[in-house]
Every structure is written in structure tokens, then in C-alpha cells.
C-alpha positions as CSV (number, residue, x, y, z in Angstrom):
1,M,21.2,109.6,-50.7
2,Y,23.4,108.1,-53.4
3,Q,24.7,105.5,-51.0
4,N,21.1,104.6,-50.0
5,N,20.1,104.2,-53.6
6,A,23.1,102.0,-54.3
7,E,22.4,99.8,-51.5
8,K,18.9,99.5,-52.5
9,E,19.9,98.3,-56.1
10,K,22.2,95.7,-54.6
11,R,19.2,94.5,-52.6
12,Y,17.1,94.3,-55.8
13,L,19.9,92.4,-57.5
14,R,20.2,89.9,-54.8
15,F,16.5,89.5,-54.5
16,H,16.2,88.6,-58.3
17,E,18.9,86.1,-57.9
18,I,17.2,84.4,-54.9
19,L,13.8,84.6,-56.9
20,C,15.7,82.8,-59.8
21,L,16.9,80.1,-57.2
22,L,13.5,79.5,-55.8
23,W,11.9,79.2,-59.2
24,K,14.3,76.4,-60.1
25,C,13.4,74.2,-57.0
26,N,9.9,72.5,-57.4
27,E,10.8,69.0,-55.8
28,I,13.5,67.7,-53.5
29,S,14.0,64.0,-53.0
30,V,15.7,62.7,-49.6
31,R,16.8,59.4,-48.4
32,K,14.8,58.2,-45.4
33,S,16.6,58.8,-41.9
34,R,19.2,61.3,-43.6
35,D,19.7,64.9,-42.8
36,M,18.5,67.6,-45.1
37,F,20.2,70.9,-45.6
38,L,18.6,73.8,-47.6
39,T,21.0,76.6,-47.7
40,E,20.7,80.1,-49.1
41,T,22.0,83.4,-47.7
42,L,18.8,85.5,-47.6
43,L,18.1,88.9,-46.3
44,N,15.1,88.2,-44.3
45,D,13.5,84.7,-44.6
46,S,11.1,82.3,-42.9
47,C,10.1,78.7,-43.6
48,S,6.9,76.9,-43.1
49,N,5.9,73.3,-43.6
50,R,2.7,71.8,-45.3
51,H,0.7,72.6,-42.3
52,E,1.6,76.3,-42.8
53,R,3.5,76.2,-39.3
54,V,6.5,78.4,-39.0
55,L,9.6,76.4,-38.6
56,P,11.2,74.9,-36.5
57,V,8.3,72.8,-34.7
58,N,10.5,70.1,-33.3
59,Q,14.1,69.4,-32.0
60,R,14.9,67.8,-35.4
61,Q,14.4,71.0,-37.2
62,R,16.8,74.1,-37.0
63,V,16.6,77.5,-39.2
64,F,19.9,79.1,-39.1
65,P,20.2,83.0,-39.5
66,N,21.6,82.8,-42.9
67,G,18.6,81.1,-44.3
68,T,19.8,77.4,-43.9
69,L,17.1,74.9,-42.9
70,L,18.4,71.7,-41.2
71,I,16.2,68.7,-40.6
72,T,17.8,65.7,-39.1
73,G,16.6,62.0,-39.5
74,M,14.0,62.5,-42.1
75,Q,11.1,60.4,-41.5
76,P,8.4,59.5,-44.2
77,G,4.8,60.5,-43.3
78,V,6.2,63.3,-41.1
79,D,8.9,65.4,-42.7
80,D,7.5,64.9,-46.5
81,G,5.2,67.4,-48.0
82,I,4.9,71.1,-49.0
83,Y,7.5,73.6,-47.7
84,S,7.5,77.3,-48.4
85,C,10.3,79.6,-48.1
86,E,9.5,83.4,-47.9
87,V,12.1,86.2,-48.7
88,S,11.7,89.7,-47.5
89,P,14.2,91.9,-49.3
90,G,13.6,95.0,-47.1
91,Q,11.4,98.0,-46.5
92,D,9.3,99.2,-49.4
93,M,9.7,95.9,-51.1
94,T,7.2,93.0,-51.6
95,A,8.1,89.7,-50.0
96,V,8.4,86.7,-52.3
97,S,7.7,83.0,-51.6
98,R,8.2,79.8,-53.2
99,S,6.8,76.3,-52.3
100,F,8.4,73.0,-53.1
101,R,7.7,69.4,-52.3
102,I,10.1,67.1,-50.2
103,I,9.7,63.6,-51.1
104,I,11.3,61.1,-48.7
105,R,12.5,57.8,-50.6
106,T,13.3,54.6,-48.7
107,K,15.7,51.8,-49.8
108,P,14.4,48.3,-50.2
109,K,13.6,45.9,-47.4
110,V,13.4,42.1,-48.0
111,S,11.4,40.0,-45.7
112,K,12.9,36.9,-44.2
113,F,12.6,33.6,-46.0
114,S,13.7,30.0,-45.7
115,F,13.9,26.7,-47.2
116,Q,12.1,23.6,-45.8
117,D,13.8,21.3,-43.5
118,N,14.8,17.5,-44.1
119,L,14.8,17.9,-48.0
120,H,16.2,14.9,-50.0
121,E,17.5,14.4,-53.5
122,G,14.5,14.2,-56.0
123,M,12.2,16.3,-53.8
124,R,10.9,19.7,-54.9
125,T,11.1,23.1,-53.3
126,A,10.4,26.9,-53.8
127,V,11.1,30.0,-51.9
128,T,9.7,33.6,-52.4
129,C,11.6,36.8,-51.8
130,I,9.1,39.7,-50.9
131,V,10.4,43.2,-50.8
132,V,8.1,44.6,-48.0
133,A,9.4,48.2,-48.1
134,G,11.2,50.6,-50.6
135,D,10.2,53.0,-53.2
136,G,9.9,51.9,-56.9
137,P,10.9,51.2,-59.5
138,L,12.6,48.1,-57.9
139,T,14.8,45.3,-59.4
140,T,15.4,41.9,-57.8
141,R,18.0,39.4,-58.5
142,W,19.2,36.2,-56.9
143,L,22.7,34.9,-56.0
144,K,24.0,31.5,-55.0
145,D,27.1,31.3,-52.9
146,G,27.8,35.0,-53.9
147,I,27.6,34.4,-57.6
148,P,24.7,35.4,-59.8
149,L,22.2,32.3,-60.0
150,D,22.6,30.3,-63.2
151,E,19.0,28.9,-63.8
152,K,20.2,26.5,-66.5
153,A,22.9,25.1,-64.8
154,L,20.8,24.5,-61.6
155,D,17.8,23.5,-63.5
156,A,16.0,26.1,-61.6
157,T,13.3,28.7,-62.5
158,V,13.1,32.3,-61.2
159,I,9.5,33.8,-61.4
160,P,9.4,37.4,-61.0
161,A,6.3,39.7,-60.0
162,E,5.3,42.4,-62.3
163,E,5.7,45.1,-59.8
164,G,9.4,43.7,-58.9
165,F,8.8,43.3,-55.3
166,V,8.1,39.6,-55.6
167,S,10.5,36.9,-56.9
168,T,10.2,33.1,-56.5
169,I,12.8,30.3,-57.1
170,T,11.4,26.9,-58.2
171,I,13.5,23.7,-58.2
172,K,11.6,20.6,-59.6
173,S,14.1,17.8,-58.5
174,L,16.7,18.6,-55.8
175,A,20.2,17.4,-56.0
176,H,23.6,17.7,-54.5
177,K,24.4,20.6,-56.6
178,H,21.5,22.7,-55.1
179,N,23.1,22.8,-51.8
180,G,24.2,26.3,-50.8
181,N,23.5,30.0,-49.8
182,Y,20.9,31.7,-51.6
183,S,20.5,35.6,-51.5
184,C,17.8,37.8,-52.9
185,L,18.8,41.3,-53.6
186,A,16.4,44.2,-54.2
187,T,17.5,47.7,-55.5
188,N,16.3,50.9,-56.4
189,D,17.8,54.5,-56.7
190,V,18.4,54.7,-53.0
191,G,20.2,51.5,-52.2
192,T,19.9,47.8,-51.8
193,G,18.3,45.3,-49.4
194,S,19.0,41.6,-49.2
195,F,18.4,38.5,-47.3
196,S,19.9,35.2,-47.4
197,A,18.9,31.6,-46.6
198,V,20.7,28.3,-46.8
199,L,19.4,25.3,-48.8
200,T,20.4,21.8,-47.4
201,V,19.6,19.0,-49.6
202,K,20.4,15.6,-47.7
203,V,22.4,13.3,-50.1
204,P,23.2,9.6,-49.3
205,P,26.9,8.7,-49.7
206,R,28.6,8.5,-53.0
207,W,32.2,7.3,-53.8
208,I,34.9,9.9,-54.7
209,L,37.6,7.3,-54.4
210,E,36.2,3.8,-54.2
211,P,38.6,1.1,-52.3
212,S,40.3,-1.2,-54.6
213,D,42.6,-4.3,-54.3
214,T,46.0,-2.8,-53.2
215,Y,49.4,-4.3,-53.4
216,A,52.1,-3.3,-50.8
217,V,55.7,-4.2,-49.9
218,A,56.6,-5.2,-46.4
219,G,58.5,-2.4,-44.7
220,R,57.2,0.4,-46.7
221,S,54.2,2.7,-46.3
222,A,50.8,2.0,-48.1
223,I,47.4,3.6,-48.5
224,I,44.1,2.1,-49.3
225,D,41.8,4.9,-50.7
226,C,38.3,5.2,-49.3
227,Q,36.6,8.7,-49.8
228,A,33.1,9.5,-49.9
229,D,30.8,12.6,-50.2
230,G,27.4,13.3,-49.1
231,V,25.2,15.7,-47.1
232,P,25.8,15.5,-44.2
233,Q,29.4,14.4,-44.5
234,P,29.6,10.5,-44.3
235,H,31.6,8.8,-41.4
236,V,34.1,6.1,-42.6
237,R,34.7,3.1,-40.6
238,W,37.2,0.4,-41.5
239,K,37.3,-3.3,-40.5
240,V,39.6,-6.2,-41.3
241,A,39.4,-9.9,-41.7
242,T,42.5,-12.1,-42.1
243,D,40.6,-15.4,-42.8
244,H,39.8,-16.5,-46.5
245,P,37.2,-16.1,-47.4
246,P,36.4,-13.2,-45.0
247,D,33.8,-14.1,-42.5
248,R,34.1,-12.1,-39.4
249,F,35.5,-8.4,-39.6
250,K,37.3,-6.8,-36.7
251,T,36.8,-2.8,-36.3
252,I,40.1,-1.1,-36.9
253,V,41.3,1.5,-34.1
254,S,44.0,4.0,-35.2
255,S,47.3,3.4,-33.9
256,S,50.9,4.2,-34.5
257,H,51.0,1.4,-37.2
258,V,47.8,1.9,-39.0
259,H,45.5,5.0,-38.7
260,I,42.6,6.4,-40.6
261,L,43.2,9.6,-42.5
262,V,40.8,12.6,-42.4
263,N,39.6,12.0,-45.8
264,G,38.8,8.4,-44.9
265,S,41.7,6.3,-46.4
266,L,43.5,3.8,-44.5
267,N,47.3,4.5,-44.0
268,F,49.9,2.0,-43.0
269,R,53.1,3.5,-41.9
270,S,55.2,0.4,-42.3
271,V,53.4,-2.7,-43.7
272,E,54.0,-6.0,-42.2
273,T,53.4,-9.4,-43.8
274,S,50.9,-10.0,-41.1
275,D,48.7,-6.9,-42.5
276,A,47.8,-9.1,-45.5
277,G,44.0,-9.8,-45.7
278,F,40.5,-8.3,-46.6
279,Y,39.5,-4.9,-45.6
280,L,36.0,-3.5,-45.4
281,C,35.3,0.3,-45.7
282,E,32.0,1.6,-44.8
283,A,30.6,5.1,-45.4
284,N,27.4,6.4,-43.7
285,N,25.7,9.7,-43.0
286,G,22.1,8.6,-41.9
287,V,20.8,9.2,-45.5
288,G,19.9,5.9,-47.3
289,S,21.7,2.6,-46.7
290,G,25.2,3.9,-46.8
291,L,28.2,2.4,-48.8
292,S,30.5,-0.5,-48.1
293,T,33.3,-2.3,-50.1
294,V,35.6,-5.2,-49.5
295,V,39.1,-5.1,-50.7
296,R,42.2,-7.3,-50.6
297,L,45.5,-6.1,-49.3
298,T,48.4,-8.3,-50.6
299,V,51.8,-7.9,-49.0
300,H,54.8,-8.5,-51.0
301,S,58.3,-9.0,-49.5
302,A,61.6,-7.7,-50.9
303,P,64.5,-9.9,-50.2
304,Q,65.8,-9.7,-46.9
305,F,68.7,-11.2,-45.1
306,H,68.4,-11.5,-41.3
307,S,72.2,-11.7,-41.1
308,K,74.1,-9.1,-43.0
309,F,77.7,-10.5,-42.2
310,M,79.2,-13.8,-41.8
311,V,82.7,-15.2,-41.6
312,L,83.6,-18.6,-43.3
313,S,86.9,-20.5,-43.4
314,A,88.2,-23.5,-45.4
315,R,91.5,-25.3,-45.8
316,R,93.5,-24.9,-49.0
317,G,92.7,-27.6,-51.4
318,E,89.3,-28.4,-49.9
319,R,85.8,-27.9,-51.3
320,C,84.5,-24.4,-50.1
321,L,80.6,-23.9,-49.9
322,I,79.4,-20.3,-49.5
323,E,75.6,-20.0,-48.8
324,C,73.0,-17.2,-48.4
325,T,69.3,-17.7,-47.4
326,P,67.2,-14.6,-47.9
327,S,63.4,-14.4,-47.2
328,G,61.0,-12.7,-49.8
329,D,58.9,-13.3,-52.6
330,R,59.8,-15.4,-55.5
331,P,61.2,-15.5,-58.2
332,M,64.6,-14.2,-57.1
333,R,67.7,-13.3,-58.9
334,F,71.2,-13.8,-57.3
335,T,74.3,-12.1,-58.1
336,W,77.8,-13.0,-56.5
337,R,80.7,-10.7,-56.2
338,R,84.2,-11.3,-55.0
339,N,85.8,-7.8,-53.6
340,G,83.2,-6.1,-55.5
341,Q,83.8,-8.0,-58.9
342,I,80.9,-10.0,-60.4
343,V,81.9,-13.7,-60.2
344,D,81.5,-15.3,-63.6
345,P,81.6,-19.2,-63.4
346,S,82.2,-19.2,-67.1
347,N,85.7,-17.6,-66.4
348,E,86.3,-19.5,-63.2
349,A,86.5,-23.1,-63.8
350,R,86.5,-23.9,-59.9
351,Y,83.4,-21.8,-59.3
352,S,79.7,-22.9,-59.6
353,Q,76.4,-21.5,-58.6
354,N,73.3,-23.2,-57.3
355,V,69.8,-22.0,-56.1
356,E,67.6,-24.3,-54.0
357,E,64.1,-23.7,-52.6
358,M,63.8,-24.3,-48.9
359,D,60.3,-23.8,-47.9
360,E,57.5,-21.4,-48.7
361,F,59.4,-18.4,-46.7
362,G,63.0,-19.3,-47.8
363,I,65.5,-20.0,-50.6
364,K,69.0,-20.7,-50.5
365,A,71.7,-19.7,-53.0
366,S,75.3,-21.3,-53.1
367,L,78.7,-20.4,-54.5
368,I,80.9,-23.5,-54.5
369,I,84.7,-23.3,-54.9
370,E,86.3,-26.6,-55.9
371,K,89.8,-27.0,-54.4
372,A,90.0,-23.7,-52.5
373,E,93.3,-21.6,-53.1
374,R,94.9,-19.0,-51.1
375,K,93.9,-16.5,-53.6
376,D,90.3,-17.3,-52.9
377,S,90.3,-15.5,-49.6
378,A,88.1,-12.5,-50.1
379,L,85.1,-10.7,-49.3
380,F,82.1,-12.3,-51.2
381,M,78.9,-10.4,-51.5
382,C,75.6,-12.3,-52.3
383,T,72.8,-10.0,-53.7
384,A,69.2,-11.1,-53.9
385,A,66.8,-9.3,-56.0
386,N,63.1,-9.5,-57.0
387,D,60.5,-7.1,-58.5
388,F,60.1,-5.5,-55.1
389,G,63.8,-4.6,-54.0
390,E,67.0,-6.2,-53.1
391,D,69.3,-6.9,-50.2
392,T,73.1,-7.9,-49.8
393,M,74.9,-10.3,-47.4
394,N,78.6,-10.0,-47.0
395,I,80.6,-13.2,-46.3
396,Q,84.4,-12.9,-45.3
397,V,86.0,-16.2,-46.7
398,T,89.5,-17.2,-45.3
399,I,91.3,-20.0,-47.0
400,K,93.8,-21.4,-44.4
401,D,97.3,-22.8,-45.5
402,I,100.6,-23.8,-44.3
403,P,102.8,-20.8,-43.3
404,D,105.6,-19.7,-45.6
405,A,109.2,-20.3,-45.1
406,P,110.9,-17.6,-42.9
407,Q,112.8,-15.2,-45.0
408,N,116.3,-13.6,-44.5
409,L,117.6,-16.1,-41.7
410,E,120.5,-14.6,-40.1
411,V,123.0,-15.8,-37.3
412,H,124.2,-13.3,-34.8
413,D,126.3,-13.4,-31.6
414,V,127.5,-16.7,-31.9
415,S,129.6,-18.2,-28.8
416,S,130.4,-21.6,-27.6
417,R,127.4,-22.0,-25.6
418,S,124.9,-19.7,-27.1
419,I,123.6,-18.3,-30.7
420,R,120.9,-15.8,-31.8
421,L,119.1,-16.2,-34.9
422,T,116.8,-13.6,-36.7
423,W,114.5,-13.7,-39.5
424,D,111.5,-11.9,-41.2
425,R,108.1,-13.2,-40.3
426,P,106.5,-15.3,-43.0
427,F,103.0,-15.3,-44.4
428,D,101.0,-17.1,-41.5
429,G,98.6,-19.1,-43.8
430,N,95.7,-17.1,-42.4
431,S,96.0,-18.3,-39.0
432,P,98.3,-17.4,-36.0
433,I,101.8,-18.9,-35.8
434,T,102.0,-20.7,-32.6
435,Q,105.6,-21.7,-32.4
436,Y,109.0,-21.5,-34.2
437,T,111.3,-24.6,-33.5
438,V,115.0,-24.7,-34.4
439,M,116.8,-28.1,-34.9
440,W,120.6,-28.6,-35.2
441,R,123.0,-31.3,-35.9
442,Q,126.7,-31.5,-36.2
443,T,128.2,-31.5,-39.7
444,D,129.5,-35.0,-39.5
445,E,126.2,-36.4,-38.3
446,P,123.5,-38.1,-40.5
447,K,120.7,-35.7,-41.5
448,E,118.1,-37.9,-39.7
449,R,119.8,-36.9,-36.4
450,H,118.5,-33.4,-35.0
451,F,118.3,-32.1,-31.8
452,Q,115.9,-29.3,-30.6
453,T,117.4,-26.4,-28.9
454,G,116.2,-24.9,-25.9
455,L,114.8,-21.6,-27.3
456,R,112.7,-18.7,-26.5
457,Y,110.7,-16.6,-29.0
458,L,111.0,-12.9,-29.2
459,Q,109.1,-10.8,-31.7
460,H,110.0,-7.1,-32.7
461,G,107.7,-5.8,-35.4
462,S,108.0,-7.8,-38.6
463,R,111.2,-9.7,-37.3
464,A,111.4,-12.6,-35.0
465,S,114.3,-13.8,-33.0
466,F,115.3,-17.1,-31.0
467,L,118.0,-17.2,-28.4
468,T,119.6,-20.3,-27.1
469,Y,121.1,-20.2,-23.3
470,N,122.4,-22.7,-20.5
471,R,124.1,-24.8,-23.0
472,K,126.3,-27.3,-21.0
473,V,128.1,-28.7,-24.0
474,P,129.9,-26.1,-26.2
475,Y,128.5,-25.8,-29.8
476,V,130.5,-27.3,-32.6
477,C,130.2,-27.0,-36.4
478,G,126.7,-28.0,-37.4
479,C,123.5,-27.4,-39.5
480,L,120.3,-25.6,-38.3
481,S,116.7,-26.3,-39.4
482,L,113.8,-23.9,-38.6
483,T,110.3,-25.2,-38.4
484,V,107.2,-23.0,-38.2
485,N,104.2,-24.2,-36.3
486,K,100.5,-23.2,-36.2
487,T,97.2,-24.4,-35.3
488,R,96.3,-27.4,-37.4
489,F,99.1,-26.7,-39.8
490,S,102.8,-27.0,-39.6
491,G,105.6,-26.4,-42.0
492,Q,109.4,-27.4,-42.1
493,H,111.6,-25.1,-44.0
């Protein structure tokens, strides 16, 4: 009996807890299409809906033994209403029930909207956002390209409705800045609904970088700017005319020499003098009459030597004329160097410089050496410069002279019918030595009487040797004379 009373008391306590729970629950809000759980461990319970039908009444409803009610996919107009839960604590105890309302709330739904087609600058437009579904209270707002719409910056007006389910944007004068993606967002306590539409305002071409007269240097790269903007994006086309004034323009087709960049500018990989002329840039997008500008490309030329090296020779004592003839734009400045050192006529009395115009394409610079000397043999450099660059030509100058006298003449292996002579090879006067001649006479004979020996010339490094042979008459005491011979020059020593 004691245990039965204790168990009964526990039932009463649990029953009172359930009553307190039931009295706290008057209304339950559920989001549409969500599942609802009502859970409470009860002793004996049953649930009914607004039609006083004992649940479950369909497959979306399920009542568990522990008192839990599960409704999947809550639907407005079907699952909302008054629900009752009845609790029976046991025998000899009165059942208790509590009714509560289930409210199913839905998030906003925005209807589709769109802007008119074929809108141009200066026109007007308006678009309305309507929230066709969703429980209030509602708030609506507009975004442009994902950023909250700035009415002042866009010169636009947003007109909201009192209930918050209608919002309208009006633009009195369309411009390029109005192009973009517009989104209407509607929000309540359940969620947010949105819809987006693109506004396209057709805008005629306008210059971003308008072409202008351009100066280029031959052999270098060059760009003539031509960049335009508009809606739709303009197509850029280039033409060229080489006559002056420009009359007939010819369309430029991109090639390895000149091509049109993606941004519309004209790019020359390596400018040539023949590229000089008038260039026409056209930008069209089908809106308005388009844009066009004629500019002039002027090609300048840095000095250029077509031959970079030359060999020049002159005879000692004669006048030596060194010339270089570069092409390029005037004025030009010339600098002469000898073996890397600048030639200064004020310090070289025999040196003088001269510059002479040849024609519209060439100019001649001269370095004159009066009475050339052996020391004038050197590498001369002619450097021509103007405002666009410089170039250098090398001239190897050789002053030809008579050879020097043989040095260290020695007599070897003397016999009655032969003799051998040796000597150091002398300076050849900047041209090859072709012959050595040995003359001899007897001591008691006049100096004018010389006889040439039969010789052969042997060379060993820096030494030269002559041998006599097959002499029928024996040699007697006499004098020798050695003569050096070369092309155009000869010397007797």
C-alpha cells in the first residue's frame, strides 16, 4: 500500500509539471515546409487538430509513444490551426487537455520584373518590385551590382508602398552610369526573397584615349592610342593614307609589323620610315554616328651607318681624307676618335674636320690629315648623334711608308765561293716586303760599281737570311750593300 501511494504521488507531481508546461504554450509559429516536433514525455496522451480529429490523419503526421508529435512539411491552410493535447495521469485521475494554435509563416517571394529593351541615354524608365507572398511585417531594399543602391549618386528615386510589399525605382534621365544589375530584396522574420534584372542603357561611343599626333623613331616600337567606351562596346577600325593632304584611306589589317591591340590602339613592332603618314581611327557600336579622328605619324631617324667598318690607306706625306656618311634626321653632331681618344683639331695642327650636306637623306663628315705620318696609322671612330640616337663607324687607317733598315746585320760561314748573311727583320712600312737585294763591290773599286749577287731569301721567325752559291769566281775583300724592296716603296740601307 505504501508503494502504491508513493507511485501515485509521483504521478500527481509529474501531472502538475505537464499542466504547467501546457499552460505556457498558447501559440506556436512554424516556417512553411519545415518539420514540427512537439515533445513531452507523458503518461497517457492523445492529440487532435482543429477539426477535433485524433492524430495522425495523414502520412506527414506521426505521434510517438512518448508524446512527441511530428508533422513533416508544414503547409499553410492545411496544418495551421488549433491543436489540442490531452493528458491522462492514470486511474482515478481526471484527464487534462490544453489547446494551442499553430501558425505557419512563409518567407517573402518576389515576382519577376524586367527593364524595357532598347533604352538609350536621356530616356526614362521605371521598374516595380512586388512581394507576392510572405508574412508581414516586410521590408524591401534595392541593390545595384551587389551594393546598396545610392539614390543620390544615380539620380534615381525609390518609391515604397505603405504595406512594404511594393517598391518602385524611377530614373528620369538614363545615362551610362545606370547600366548594371538591379536586385530587389524583401525580408521578414522567416527569411529573404529576391529577384534581379539587368538594366542596359545603349550609349554611343565616347573617347577614353583620343588619338593624337605621334612621333616615332625608326627601328623602335610605337603606339598610337585609340580607346573608346560605349554600350555595346564599340568596334575600332584603323585606316592609313600616305598622301598629303590625306585623300584615300586604306584599311589596316593586323600583321607581324603592325597590329591593332585589344583596347583599340595601333601598335608598331618596329617603325619604318615608310610608316609615316595620316591614320584614321573609327569607333562604332551602332548607336549614334560613331567617332573618328585623323592623326599624323611622323617618323624620325636616328643616325645610321650602312657600313660599320672600312679600311683606308694613304702614303706618308700625302693628304689623308677620312669620310663617314650616315643617314638620319638633322641636325647631327659628329665626334671623331683615334684609338678611343677624342680628336681635337686645336691640339693637332695637321687635323681638321668638315661637315657637308649631301641630299635630304644623307650628310658627310670628313676628317682631314695633312702630310700623313707613320703615327697616324690607327683605328678612327666616327660617331654621329642627333636627338633620337647615335651610331658609330670604325675606319682602320694605314699610313704606308718605306721600310726601315735591317738591324744587326751579321756575316756567317764565309768561304771563297759563298757567304751567309743574317739580320733582324725591319719595320715593313705597313705593307709586305717583297725582296731583299744584296750588292757587293771589291774594296779597291769605285762605289758606283756594284754587283748583285745570286741570292735566295730564307726567313726564320723575326730573322731573315740570304745565301750565295755557285760562285765561279772566288770572293775577294769587298763591301756589301743590302736593299729592302716592297710594293710601291723601296729602300736602300
